[in-house]
C-alpha positions in Angstrom: 88.4 67.2 101.6 85.4 68.6 99.8 85.1 72.2 98.8 82.3 72.8 101.4 84.6 71.4 104.1 87.5 73.7 103.4 87.9 76.2 106.2 88.0 79.8 105.1 91.3 81.6 105.5 90.9 84.6 107.8 93.4 87.4 108.1 92.7 89.2 111.4 94.2 92.7 111.7 93.8 93.8 115.3 95.6 95.2 118.3 97.1 92.2 120.2 98.1 91.7 123.8 99.9 93.3 125.6 98.3 96.3 124.0 96.2 98.1 126.7 92.9 98.0 124.9 89.9 95.7 125.3 90.0 95.0 121.6 93.3 93.2 122.1 91.8 91.3 125.0 88.8 90.4 122.9 91.0 88.9 120.2 92.8 86.8 122.8 89.5 85.6 124.3 88.2 84.2 121.1 91.5 82.9 119.7 91.3 79.1 120.4 87.8 78.8 118.9 88.5 81.1 116.0 91.7 79.2 115.1 89.8 76.0 115.2 87.0 77.3 112.9 89.2 78.8 110.2 92.7 79.0 108.8 93.8 82.0 110.9 96.6 84.5 110.5 96.9 87.4 113.0 98.4 90.7 111.9 99.6 93.7 113.8 101.5 96.9 113.2 103.0 96.8 116.7 106.6 95.9 117.3 105.8 93.3 119.9 103.1 90.9 120.9 102.4 88.1 123.4 104.3 85.1 122.0 101.7 82.8 123.6 99.3 83.8 120.7 101.5 81.8 118.3 100.3 78.6 119.9 97.1 79.2 118.1 97.9 81.1 114.9 100.7 82.6 112.8 101.4 86.2 113.9 102.8 88.6 111.3 103.7 92.2 111.5 102.5 94.6 108.7 103.3 98.1 107.5 99.8 99.6 107.0 101.1 102.0 104.4 102.7 99.4 102.1 101.0 96.0 102.7 98.9 94.8 99.8 96.1 92.2 99.3 98.7 89.9 97.8 100.9 90.2 100.9 98.0 88.9 103.0 97.3 86.0 100.6 101.0 85.1 100.6 101.0 85.2 104.4 98.5 82.4 104.9 98.8 78.7 105.0 95.3 77.3 104.2 93.4 76.4 101.0 90.3 78.4 101.5 89.6 81.9 100.1 91.2 84.8 101.9 89.1 87.3 103.9 90.6 90.2 105.6 89.0 91.5 108.8 90.3 94.9 110.0 89.4 96.2 113.5 88.5 99.8 114.1 88.1 101.4 117.5 88.3 105.0 118.7 91.9 105.1 119.8 94.6 106.5 117.5 97.3 104.7 119.5 96.0 101.4 118.2 93.9 102.1 115.1 95.4 105.0 113.2 97.5 102.6 111.0 94.5 100.4 110.4 92.5 103.4 109.3 95.2 104.2 106.7 95.2 100.6 105.6 91.5 100.7 104.9 92.0 103.6 102.5 93.9 101.2 100.2 92.9 97.6 100.8 89.4 96.1 100.6 88.4 94.4 103.9 85.6 93.5 106.2 85.7 96.3 108.8 85.0 95.2 112.4 83.6 98.4 113.7 83.8 98.5 117.5 82.8 102.1 117.8 80.5 104.2 115.6 82.0 107.4 117.0 85.6 107.6 115.6 86.0 111.4 115.6 88.6 111.2 118.3 90.5 108.5 116.4 90.6 110.8 113.3 91.4 114.0 115.3 94.3 112.4 117.3 95.6 110.6 114.1 95.7 114.0 112.3 97.4 115.7 115.3 100.1 113.0 115.4 100.6 113.1 111.6 99.2 109.7 111.1 96.3 110.7 108.9 96.1 113.5 106.3 93.7 116.2 107.3 92.6 116.7 103.7 91.4 113.1 103.6 89.4 113.5 106.8 87.8 116.7 105.6 87.0 115.3 102.1 85.4 112.2 103.5 83.3 114.2 106.0 82.1 116.4 103.2 81.4 113.5 100.9 79.2 111.6 103.4 77.6 114.6 105.1 77.7 117.5 102.6 78.5 121.0 103.5 77.8 120.5 107.2 80.3 117.6 107.3 83.0 119.7 105.8 82.4 122.6 108.1 82.4 120.4 111.2 85.6 118.7 110.1 87.4 122.0 109.7 86.0 123.2 113.1 87.5 120.1 114.8 90.8 120.4 113.0 91.0 124.1 114.0 90.1 123.5 117.6 86.8 125.3 117.6 84.9 122.1 118.3 86.2 119.1 120.2 86.2 115.7 118.5 84.1 114.5 121.4 81.5 117.2 120.7 81.6 116.5 116.9 80.9 112.9 117.5 77.5 113.8 119.1 76.4 115.2 115.8 78.3 113.1 113.3 79.9 109.9 114.7 82.2 109.6 111.7 82.1 105.9 111.0 81.4 106.4 107.3 85.1 107.3 106.8 86.0 103.6 106.9 83.4 102.5 104.4 84.7 103.5 101.0 86.8 100.4 100.3 85.0 98.1 102.8 83.5 94.9 101.4 81.3 94.7 104.5 81.0 95.8 108.1 80.7 93.6 111.2 79.1 95.3 114.3 78.1 94.1 117.8 74.9 96.0 118.6 71.5 96.6 117.0 72.1 100.4 117.0 75.3 100.0 115.0 73.6 97.6 112.6 70.9 100.1 112.0 73.3 103.0 111.5 75.6 101.2 109.0 72.7 99.7 107.2 71.1 103.2 106.8 74.1 104.2 104.6 73.2 101.5 102.0 76.9 101.4 101.2 78.0 97.9 102.2 76.7 94.6 103.5 76.5 94.6 107.3 76.4 91.8 109.9 75.9 91.7 113.6 77.3 89.3 116.1 77.1 89.4 119.9 80.4 90.6 121.4 82.1 87.5 122.8 83.6 86.7 126.1 85.0 83.4 127.5 83.1 82.5 130.6 85.2 81.1 133.5 85.0 77.3 133.7 83.2 77.5 137.0 80.4 80.0 137.5 81.3 82.1 140.5 78.8 82.4 143.3 76.5 85.4 142.8 76.2 85.7 146.6 78.0 88.7 148.3 78.7 89.5 151.9 75.6 90.3 153.9 77.6 92.3 156.5 80.2 95.0 156.4 80.4 97.8 153.9 78.7 97.8 150.6 81.4 97.1 148.0 81.3 99.3 144.9 83.6 99.0 141.9 84.3 100.9 138.6 87.0 99.7 136.2 88.4 99.9 132.7 89.4 102.8 130.5 87.5 105.6 132.3 86.9 108.7 130.2 84.4 111.6 130.6 81.5 109.5 129.3 81.9 106.8 132.0 80.1 109.2 134.5 82.7 108.8 137.3 82.4 112.4 138.5 78.6 112.0 138.5 78.8 108.8 140.5 81.0 110.6 143.1 78.4 113.4 143.3 75.7 110.9 143.9 77.7 109.0 146.6 78.6 112.1 148.6 75.2 112.6 150.4 75.3 108.8 151.3 78.6 108.9 153.1 77.0 109.3 156.5 74.0 107.1 155.8 75.5 104.0 154.2 78.8 102.2 155.0 80.4 101.7 151.6 83.8 101.3 149.9 84.3 102.3 146.3 87.3 100.9 144.4 88.3 102.5 141.1 90.6 100.5 138.9 92.0 101.2 135.5 93.1 104.2 133.5 91.3 107.4 134.5 91.4 110.3 132.0 92.5 112.8 134.7 93.5 111.2 138.1 94.5 114.6 139.6 91.0 116.0 138.9 89.3 112.9 140.4 91.5 113.1 143.6 90.7 116.8 143.9 86.9 116.1 143.6 87.3 113.3 146.3 88.8 115.8 148.7 86.1 118.4 147.9 83.3 115.9 148.5 84.9 114.4 151.6 85.1 110.9 150.1 88.8 110.2 150.5 88.2 107.8 153.3 85.8 105.5 151.4 87.0 105.8 147.8 90.3 104.4 146.5 91.9 105.2 143.1 94.0 102.2 142.3 95.2 102.7 138.7 95.8 99.6 136.7 95.8 96.4 138.8 96.7 92.8 137.9 93.9 90.7 136.5 93.6 88.5 139.6 93.2 91.5 141.8 90.5 92.9 139.5 88.7 89.6 139.5 88.8 89.5 143.3 87.2 92.9 143.5 84.5 92.0 141.1 83.8 88.8 143.0 83.2 90.9 146.2 81.3 93.8 144.5 77.7 94.4 145.4 77.5 96.8 142.5 79.7 97.8 139.6 79.2 101.2 137.9 79.1 100.8 134.2 77.4 104.0 133.2 78.0 105.7 129.9 76.8 108.9 128.4 77.0 109.8 125.7 77.0 106.4 124.1 77.1 105.7 120.4 75.5 102.2 120.6 78.8 100.4 121.2 78.8 97.1 123.1 80.6 96.8 126.4 83.4 94.3 127.0 83.4 95.6 130.6 79.7 94.5 131.0 80.6 91.0 129.8 83.4 90.8 132.4 80.9 91.9 135.1 78.5 89.2 134.1 81.3 86.6 134.1 81.9 87.5 137.7 78.1 87.1 138.4 78.2 90.7 139.6 75.4 93.3 139.4 75.9 96.4 137.4 74.3 99.9 137.1 74.1 100.9 133.5 72.7 104.0 131.7 69.3 103.3 130.2 70.3 104.1 126.6 72.1 102.6 123.6 73.1 99.0 123.8 72.4 98.9 127.5 68.8 99.8 127.0 68.3 96.6 125.1 69.7 94.3 127.7 67.3 91.9 129.5 65.8 93.8 132.4 66.7 91.1 134.9 70.5 91.2 134.0 71.3 94.8 135.0 70.1 97.8 137.0 69.1 100.4 134.5 69.6 104.1 135.5 67.8 106.9 133.6 69.9 109.8 132.6 67.3 112.3 133.8 67.4 112.1 137.6 70.5 109.9 137.5 71.9 110.9 140.9 68.7 110.3 142.8 68.2 107.0 140.9 71.7 105.8 141.9 71.1 106.8 145.6 67.7 105.0 145.6 69.4 101.9 144.1 72.2 101.9 146.7 69.7 102.2 149.5 67.8 99.2 148.2 70.9 97.1 147.9 72.0 98.1 151.4 68.6 97.0 152.7 68.5 93.8 150.7 71.8 92.5 149.3 70.1 89.4 147.8 69.1 91.8 144.9 72.7 91.8 143.9 72.8 88.0 143.7 69.7 87.7 141.6 70.8 90.2 139.0 74.4 88.8 139.0 73.1 85.2 138.4 70.8 86.3 135.6 73.7 88.2 134.0 76.0 85.2 134.1 73.3 83.0 132.5 72.8 85.5 129.7 76.6 85.6 129.1 76.8 81.8 128.8 73.8 81.7 126.4 74.6 84.5 124.0 78.2 85.6 124.2 80.5 82.6 123.9 83.6 82.5 121.7 82.3 79.4 119.9 79.2 81.1 118.7 81.3 84.1 117.6 83.8 82.0 115.7 81.0 80.3 113.8 79.7 83.7 112.9 83.1 84.8 111.6 83.4 81.8 109.4 80.0 82.4 108.0 80.9 86.0 107.1 84.1 84.8 105.5 82.2 82.4 103.3 79.9 85.3 102.2 82.8 87.7 101.6 83.2 87.1 97.9 79.6 88.0 97.1 79.8 90.9 99.6 82.9 92.3 97.8 81.1 92.2 94.4 78.1 94.1 95.9 80.4 96.6 97.6 82.3 97.2 94.3 79.0 97.9 92.4 77.8 100.3 95.2 81.1 102.1 95.3 81.2 102.5 91.5 77.6 103.8 91.5 78.3 106.3 94.3 81.2 107.8 92.4 79.1 107.9 89.2 76.4 109.8 90.9 78.8 112.2 92.5 80.1 113.1 89.1 76.7 113.6 87.5 74.7 116.1 89.7 72.2 116.7 86.9 71.2 113.1 86.5 67.5 112.4 86.3 66.1 112.4 89.8 64.1 109.2 89.3 67.2 107.4 88.0 69.2 108.6 91.0 66.6 107.6 93.4 66.3 104.1 91.9 70.1 103.6 91.8 70.6 104.9 95.3 68.5 102.0 96.7 71.2 99.6 95.6 74.2 101.6 97.0 
């Protein structure tokens, strides 16, 4: 085998099923193609994982506080160069250990969320991250204001959610990164603006079902509405309920809410206050086949988000896979989606825009089918696991050069930090290479 034909060896540090996070599901979705494209080793800090993963790749458990680059190299089985990919989302339950790992071990960071203030805050609260590290990094990247905001979060004067609106916090993972992989243009722009590390963008992948489902939905009976996933404040559920309430006597609809809701009791109380208990059902987590059935019947899926930090939506890919139509907030990643693949809802006048859309769909349900079919076609053209796996192997082959660039930039940043009186022109010239 020639050198150019040697598959790169990829160490993939990620939450794995059955972890209840879409990042675990994303890893599972791309696994067959990724294992075919490279010599793959999966790593997790969880005590258990779905043993079916081992049909495709070695799975190893790591201690994020002691594992070394040599341990990763010894844990592989291929002949290519080793590249470590570490996944960072905004949940301390799944990523606090990986955040600590990135303090010590150089890696390509797969950044699923720019806003990681809640990850940092929860990790500190649980004793999984030193508060001094968080405050120092916020001050290093954002000066006096960064340090002040970090202290305000730690002392409870500002919520992590509020802090993320001003400073998302992703720079905390960059110091020892050899590069960053993101999934949206907004994230690419934000990371590139730091001039700290090489950055790549790939489209978030999803495995389309073998047979494209029919985009047609029932032309009779109630309008079927769905929301699903990990539903926090920014998913606009309360706002959707407020928008629906005036329509209850005008349009016959059924709204099914499936997944983990941040405060089920508060949602149920709001349903009672709005008189929506008879047409809205809060299911909690449901089996995958049941969710698929609801999506296949849905005339509209609510996938609104505000605020958004530019993150891509695995939920939207699943909606497209079902050839379903979705209402999305017209900002961030969603604002860049092809107009024919979603219904965009402006934040200003959101409630009236939602009501106008629902009236249109109730009058002409073929609109759902047209948008659903366009979304499914877009998914098949841009978001397949095979395309993503090829992108990962290309990044792995560039990793050695990226590591050298990142080392030079890190050394220069630290030099500049120690020499505040350096000539301004020299500092300006050097900063262009950081």
